[in-house]
C-alpha angles and dihedrals in degrees: 000000000000110000090228096047116131094203116117097210123056096232096171089059092044092049093048096046093046093047089054090049093050091046089055091053093047086065086065091045092255115136137182093272089058089051090051091048090055090050093051092050086056090056095255105127109210129158127213092248091052093045092052091044092054102038117009112034147016104059088179092065113091096216142096139167123298114261092254091054093044089051092049091051091051090051089054095045096049089044090055094045121005092203095041090128136016120239089253092053093049094047088052088051091052093051091049091051091046097235107185113258092237090064100046097091091061088075094060089093091076092065145043109272096243092052092049097043092049088056092049090051092049089055092046095251099134095132097055092061089055096045106039102033123090105214111227097358102096095107098049090041091055095045093049090045092052090053095048096051086053086053092247111140120228134208120209118204132181145111124306114284093011092123106263095140095044090053090049094049091050089054091049093049090051090047092050091048094049098042101031090230129126122248128212137216129214123184107212100188092108095034111111104145139037092247091060088047091056091050091051093049091048091054099049093043089045090233119154135201116255118205113310095328112133111255090228091067090053093050093045089055092047096050092045091055101038105028092212126206117220143182104224097196128202102355114203113216121212138158093259095040105031127166095250089050091051092050093051092047092052092047092049099046104018107032092152095054118105120202147167110216123199124202142158090233118116132244090257100048095094113015090184089069094046093117091059096045128095123174123225108213130198117269119268112256107176103118143357092282094056122109093245092055089053092047091056090049091051094047091052092048092049085054090056099255114127099191134038126176117256087230089060092046094052089046092055093046093050096045094044093045089215095304102149092208094053089043090059095047097045091046088053093048094050090046089056098036121016095195097055116137106237092196091069122092093289094197094057094036096052096050091060088062094057117097121256097259093053093046091053092049089051090051091055090052091046092052094048110077088202135066114272121211123229091243093056091047090049091050096056097035097087090063097032101048105000093248125129116241090245092065102037091087091073091057092045088051091055089057092049093048092048092054097249097114140024121216113224114193113215120133086333135350116299123193116220119188112226109255096234089053091051093050092051100040109030093073089055093065111100128221088246091056090047093053090046092053093048092047090052092046088050094048091048092049096042101046088113121053094208117036087175092071103022132098094198127166092244094051091047093052095054123087096218096203093062101019103051092071086055091051086052090051094050092048088055089048088055088055093048091049091054092252089129099155091049091050094051093045091051091048093051093048093052099037096103090051091053090052094049093047098050098256096119095119092049091045092053094052090050092044090055090052089053091047091055094044097044118094115247091236095053118122088223093062093083092049091047092051089051091052094047092052088052092048094050091047090053090053095052095246096131096172095057092043092051087051093060095041091050088053089052094048087054093054116106092218089074092071094054103031109071092179091058094043092053095049091048090054090048091048101042101044092086094053090050088055092072091077098037124100106161142025088247092062107116090223090054091048091049095050093049090052090052092051094049088053089049088052090055093048092050094048094045090052091044092242090144098167089056091047091055093045089054090052086053091054093049087050093056096045091055086047088055094058095039100255094135093167095062088036092058092044095054090043089057090052092051097046094043093052094041090053090059092057135064108296110266145170086261092066090052090049093049091048092051090051088050088058089051092052092047091050089055091048089052097246091130097166093054089043092055093049092053092044091051090050090055093048093051089048093050092045091055089062096030096238097171097185093053093044090056092050092048093050090052091054093049086052088056089055089049094052093048090049088048090238091140100167089054090045090053092051093049095044090050091052089052096045092047091058093044087051086066104037103030120211115171095212094055092044094056087045090057090051090055091051091048088055085062090050090051093049092051089051092052095252090133094153095048090046090053092049094044092049091050091052091047092049091052091049090049090050092048094052096032093238108141133187099222129232096286095054093041091053095048092050093052092046093052091046091056093043091053098043091051097042108107092201092066111083115214118236133171111231098174093213104134131047132187117271094026110147125229095262093057092045092053092045093055093044091050092050091051093047090050095051095040 
């Protein structure tokens, strides 16, 4: 390829290599159409034009096949002729197609180990063979993988530390590579009931409850649609939650779910499951060609020791009896102390040889009964161990090399403590150490008193999608440890992040626990009531929200604390809107007066972000009653002030509201511009709840512009997110938008019926659209029904008395097939 080429893929090398391969097959009278037929038979739909474009022609086009298609092609080629390529040629093809380095070891199965490893060494990839290859596990990995790709679930049994999880992870990595689908991990140590199982599945699938719909229904729909593949690790068998019961339950409710399950049961525990069970045996350790011998060598090399005496290797192999976990720990112990007695409790012995930082990080992971992400550990490490997050990976790697933890790669690396390590070491952690850990975690996560506005180091280190549930977990741990005030404070600090990332239901549950535990005289009680009122409002549970705000209004502190009074006004105003229809309503006038007083307070105390946010609330209140002029004026004040400050979520919110106002005014081009700005800002921080709301608002613009195909796409994006995170207000809003889609498609009767159902649902739950939205919907209804270009048709989708779950299911199905 030209040294100055701007192409990502080396199409010249791809074309040359593939033409050579096809030429070799032609000698066996196998042509390109035959290859394409084999791909189609595997379920990979590829046309001749696309095949040529990807592999055979057009070196000027910077494109090639997706990884899943590329893998299927290799399977076909090597099935047609096992020696179709040399290892060197395949490696050159992998480089030309830019296959990620982490995946390269998956292609070793096409060649003898020596040939493949020699090629890796020639390219300088020594480390990847150590990190990604399971020594001595090729046969069982191949057997399990072949079952999984045929959708046949497997159970791995074996003694603790023998490598069941490692084998399962290797299978899932291969599955993900060859199918292009994500895989999931569930730690079953604390799972003793099917209700807990459902909660865990909801967490890993990022599915949230919606209203009062049973979570099981949401999960069944997700599994049916996505057919996910999981590692169900360390299943704990009990009379009320036995392995046969679990298998039957999954077969009944989640027949499309594929999984590899690990457990310490034996092959004879349940004879009726014998076809599903495979035993992971210890590594052979008889001589210096055995897998155990090579594993010892690998461990010592990873620890930086080039040479180790054969006597020590044989001693490790003998004492470990081929158990990979013990091999790692014994190798580490001998490297650090050549006189160590391997007959002692090696788990307890080897941990004392770790440095203080590594021991403390291990204690953090032992204390937490969930998997911790590397980003979360990095966020708390400056306070916990005095190490910057950028250097914590070195210490975590030491724990992995020594066998204490396993790294599970999902959205980001998660560190799982080996079960045998947890059983031996967790009881050794003292109450004092637990309190110290919790206090450090609390300090790290509460260094800023307002995560909503801050750009703190702690906030920036966290990956909210995976780390916010961990924040919730440690907040609950603070409660359990009796640190109630700290738990309430942490909860209040992070509540806005919970809202923006779709964790409102979980936050409400935890918040109620804090409310019960918190002393009536605690200074945090008022703050907690304010947060709970806000959370219930976001969830669309108006009655519960008003209960908390009523309690706040009755508190004497509101008369002396101007900051509290101003924030109550800002938070409560949207709840008050539910019963307001015009600017003359006394309640509306009173709330506007309170917000104006709040603006004055924030301005006088130089709380300019809060001042701008109050302008934003005033803007929305005027929008609600249809006063677009005042709404636009206050929105300008909010946006202009926020632009002068540090960029924050509030600027994105105000820009989205401006898009809404411009939509009502009829300036659709500007509205779309502001809404797309908001979507991009929310995507940068992965605020799933806000992303969904923004897609819905873009869909409104599409409907009003009669761009129905685009409306369906944007509405589908929003609904798919809401399907995971819930949120009754937004779900009802999506139904209103779908009414507009039906009207544009001529489904007048269905639109009328759907609108009637939606109005009834809104009335029952006291969630109203407001005058502006009601007016827009009526005007569009009149426009569509009087438009002679729209041909009426009866779709027969909606019927009276359908509940919200049935309505959403129909809507989603129609959007997916549109």
